[in-house]
C-alpha positions as CSV (number, residue, x, y, z in Angstrom):
1,M,41.6,157.4,-33.0
2,R,42.4,158.5,-29.4
3,Q,39.6,161.0,-29.5
4,H,37.1,158.2,-30.3
5,L,38.2,156.2,-27.3
6,R,38.2,159.1,-24.9
7,H,34.7,160.2,-25.7
8,G,33.3,156.6,-25.6
9,T,32.4,156.5,-29.3
10,P,33.2,153.4,-31.4
11,G,36.4,153.1,-33.3
12,P,36.9,153.7,-37.0
13,V,34.1,152.9,-39.4
14,P,34.7,149.8,-41.5
15,L,35.7,150.5,-45.1
16,V,33.2,148.0,-46.6
17,P,29.6,148.5,-45.4
18,A,27.5,145.5,-44.5
19,V,25.2,144.6,-47.4
20,A,21.6,144.6,-46.0
21,D,19.7,144.0,-49.3
22,P,19.2,140.3,-49.9
23,A,19.3,140.7,-53.7
24,E,22.7,142.5,-53.3
25,R,24.0,139.7,-51.1
26,E,22.9,137.2,-53.7
27,R,24.7,139.1,-56.5
28,E,27.9,139.4,-54.4
29,A,27.8,135.6,-53.6
30,G,26.9,134.7,-57.2
31,V,29.7,136.7,-58.8
32,A,32.2,135.5,-56.1
33,R,31.2,131.8,-56.9
34,L,31.5,132.5,-60.6
35,F,35.0,134.0,-60.0
36,E,36.1,131.0,-58.0
37,L,34.9,128.4,-60.5
38,H,35.8,130.1,-63.8
39,Y,38.5,132.7,-63.5
40,A,41.3,130.5,-64.6
41,S,39.4,129.1,-67.6
42,M,38.3,132.6,-68.7
43,L,42.0,133.8,-68.4
44,R,43.1,130.9,-70.6
45,L,40.4,131.7,-73.1
46,A,41.5,135.4,-73.3
47,V,45.1,134.2,-73.8
48,L,44.2,131.7,-76.5
49,L,42.1,134.3,-78.3
50,G,45.1,136.6,-78.5
51,A,44.4,139.2,-75.8
52,D,47.5,141.3,-75.1
53,D,46.2,142.0,-71.6
54,P,44.1,138.9,-70.7
55,E,43.9,139.8,-67.0
56,N,42.2,143.1,-67.8
57,V,39.9,141.6,-70.3
58,V,38.7,139.0,-67.7
59,A,38.4,141.7,-65.0
60,E,36.3,143.8,-67.3
61,A,34.1,140.8,-68.1
62,Y,33.5,140.1,-64.4
63,Y,32.7,143.8,-63.9
64,Q,30.1,143.7,-66.7
65,I,28.4,140.6,-65.3
66,Y,28.4,142.1,-61.8
67,R,26.7,145.2,-63.2
68,K,24.1,143.2,-65.1
69,W,23.6,140.4,-62.6
70,R,20.0,141.4,-61.7
71,R,19.0,141.4,-65.3
72,L,20.2,137.9,-66.0
73,R,17.2,135.8,-66.7
74,D,19.0,132.6,-65.6
75,T,21.9,132.8,-63.3
76,E,22.9,129.3,-64.5
77,A,23.7,130.9,-67.8
78,A,26.1,133.3,-66.2
79,E,29.1,131.2,-67.4
80,A,28.0,131.4,-71.0
81,Y,27.4,135.1,-70.6
82,L,30.9,135.5,-69.1
83,R,32.5,133.5,-71.9
84,S,30.7,135.5,-74.6
85,T,31.8,138.7,-72.9
86,V,35.4,137.6,-72.8
87,C,35.2,136.8,-76.5
88,N,33.7,140.1,-77.4
89,L,36.1,142.2,-75.2
90,T,39.1,140.3,-76.7
91,R,37.8,140.9,-80.2
92,M,37.2,144.6,-79.5
93,R,40.7,145.0,-77.9
94,I,42.4,143.3,-80.8
95,R,40.5,145.5,-83.2
96,H,41.4,148.6,-81.2
97,L,45.1,147.6,-81.2
98,Q,45.0,147.0,-85.0
99,V,43.6,150.5,-85.6
100,A,46.1,152.1,-83.1
101,R,49.1,150.3,-84.8
102,R,48.0,151.6,-88.2
103,H,48.4,155.1,-86.9
104,V,51.8,154.6,-85.4
105,E,54.8,155.8,-87.5
106,A,56.9,152.7,-87.0
107,P,54.5,149.8,-86.3
108,S,56.0,147.0,-84.2
109,T,55.4,143.5,-85.7
110,E,56.7,141.7,-82.7
111,L,54.1,140.8,-80.0
112,V,55.5,140.3,-76.5
113,A,53.6,137.9,-74.3
114,S,52.9,138.7,-70.7
115,A,54.6,136.6,-68.0
116,E,51.2,135.2,-67.1
117,S,50.5,134.2,-70.7
118,T,53.9,132.6,-71.0
119,A,53.4,130.6,-67.7
120,L,50.1,129.2,-69.0
121,L,51.7,127.7,-72.1
122,H,54.1,124.7,-72.3
123,D,56.9,124.7,-74.8
124,D,55.2,122.0,-77.0
125,Q,52.2,124.3,-77.3
126,R,54.0,127.4,-78.4
127,V,54.3,126.3,-82.1
128,L,50.6,125.6,-82.2
129,I,49.7,128.9,-80.5
130,D,51.9,130.8,-82.9
131,A,50.1,129.2,-85.8
132,L,46.8,129.8,-84.2
133,Q,47.7,133.5,-83.7
134,Q,48.2,133.8,-87.5
135,L,44.6,132.9,-88.2
136,P,41.9,135.5,-88.7
137,A,40.1,136.4,-85.4
138,R,36.8,134.6,-86.2
139,Q,38.6,131.4,-87.2
140,R,40.8,131.5,-84.1
141,E,37.8,132.1,-81.9
142,A,35.8,129.3,-83.4
143,L,38.7,126.8,-83.0
144,V,39.4,127.8,-79.5
145,L,35.8,127.6,-78.4
146,R,35.3,124.3,-80.1
147,H,38.6,122.4,-79.4
148,W,39.9,124.0,-76.2
149,L,36.7,124.6,-74.4
150,G,34.7,121.8,-76.1
151,L,31.6,123.9,-76.7
152,K,28.8,122.8,-79.0
153,E,28.1,124.5,-82.2
154,S,25.1,126.3,-80.8
155,E,27.1,127.5,-77.8
156,I,29.9,128.8,-80.1
157,A,27.3,130.6,-82.2
158,S,25.9,132.3,-79.1
159,A,29.3,133.2,-77.7
160,M,30.5,134.7,-81.0
161,G,27.1,136.2,-82.0
162,I,26.9,134.5,-85.3
163,S,24.9,131.7,-87.0
164,S,25.6,128.0,-86.6
165,G,26.4,127.9,-90.3
166,S,29.0,130.6,-89.9
167,V,30.5,128.6,-87.0
168,K,30.9,125.6,-89.3
169,T,32.5,127.8,-92.0
170,H,35.0,129.5,-89.6
171,T,35.9,126.2,-87.9
172,A,36.5,124.4,-91.2
173,R,38.5,127.2,-92.7
174,G,40.5,127.7,-89.5
175,L,41.3,124.0,-89.1
176,A,42.4,123.8,-92.8
177,A,44.6,126.9,-92.4
178,L,46.0,125.7,-89.1
179,T,46.8,122.3,-90.5
180,Q,48.6,123.9,-93.5
181,A,50.6,126.2,-91.2
182,M,51.6,123.3,-88.9
183,E,52.7,121.1,-91.8
184,A,54.7,124.0,-93.3
185,R,56.6,124.3,-90.0
186,R,57.7,120.6,-90.0
């Protein structure tokens, strides 16, 4: 650094270059705005869907939307795209873990929640969350998207990549199984 000052050259070069491209600036600002507005709700969604590493799932979802930002036809639909991506990544992660557990000699049946997941849940919700975790993935997703996020049937179908009729089926079956499980615990 002393050499730079002696020879009259400027100091160290900044680590982050200035973004000159207006489209790039718009992408940076759009993803930053999306992060500020929806990070906590996307993290909750990943937790409720059963992700063992919700922070990584959400980070990957933001990375994917960052990469595809210029191809989004409607930036107003970015939240729905992000929600759908979190659902898909969580589903893929759970599927991967199920396959990996089948190949382990002594599979562990006990799931340990992360500190962040535990902090998000109140004691009175733990019984419900435990019962929710026992549901098949599609039923759990449909119920979480409908009752926790308050999405419409068409939005759920889009997020899950299934038909509206399948959403109705998964929601009805999930609610029946959840009700039965909750009544059995009383």
